N, C-alpha and C positions, 0 to 999 in steps of 0.2 A: 726788331721786336725782341723784347727781353723774355726770359723764361716765365716770369709771373704773368705777363700779358698773354702769352700763349696758353698758359694754364687756365686763366680766366675765360678766354674765348672758347677753349675746348670744353670747359665745364658748362658754359652757356649753350654750346652746340649740343652737348650730350643731354642736358635737361630739356632742350627744345625737341630733340629727336624722340625722347621718351614721351613727352607730352603729345607730339604729333602721332606717334604710334598708338597711344591710347585713344586719341580722337578718331583715327582711321579705323581702329579695331571696333570701337563703339558704333561708328556710322555704318560700316559695311558688314561687319561680322556679328554685331550685337554682343560683343564680348569684351567690353571695356574692363580694364583691370585696376583702375584707380577710382576712388570716390571723388565726388565734386570738390570736397575740401582738399584732398591730395592733389587734384588737378590745379586748383588755384595756388596752392603752395609751390608746386613744381613750376608753374608759370612765373610766379613771383621770384623764385630762386633763379630761374633762367634770366630774367630781366636784370636781377641784381648782379649776377656774374658778368653780363654784357656791359652794364654801366661801369662796373669796377674795371673791366678791361679797357674801356674808353678813357676812364680817368687815369689809369696807369700809362696809357699812350700819351695823353696830354701832359702828364707830369714829366715825361722824358724829354719833351721839347724844350729847347733852350729859350730863355726869356729874350724877347726881341727878335727872334727868328721869324721870318715870314714864310708862308706856305704858298707855293705857286703850282699847286697840284692840277688845277683845272684850267690853266692858262689865264687865270685872272691876276691882275696886277693890284698891288695894294696902293690905294690912294689916300692921301692925308689932307 
């Protein structure tokens, strides 16, 4: 995994953690710290970083290389 991929996934995780902390604080403590718009933007930002990380992982794969991660064989 390259540095850019790690940064994208860490940023997605940080945004998700902040969103989760706000939701938990609002549900249990009645002390949410983000508005509804800020929550939506934070969730969209988290999803965007995650998708960017996935695209960077896919871009690193060599063309024609097959993946045998789950024990599945490629059939043609």
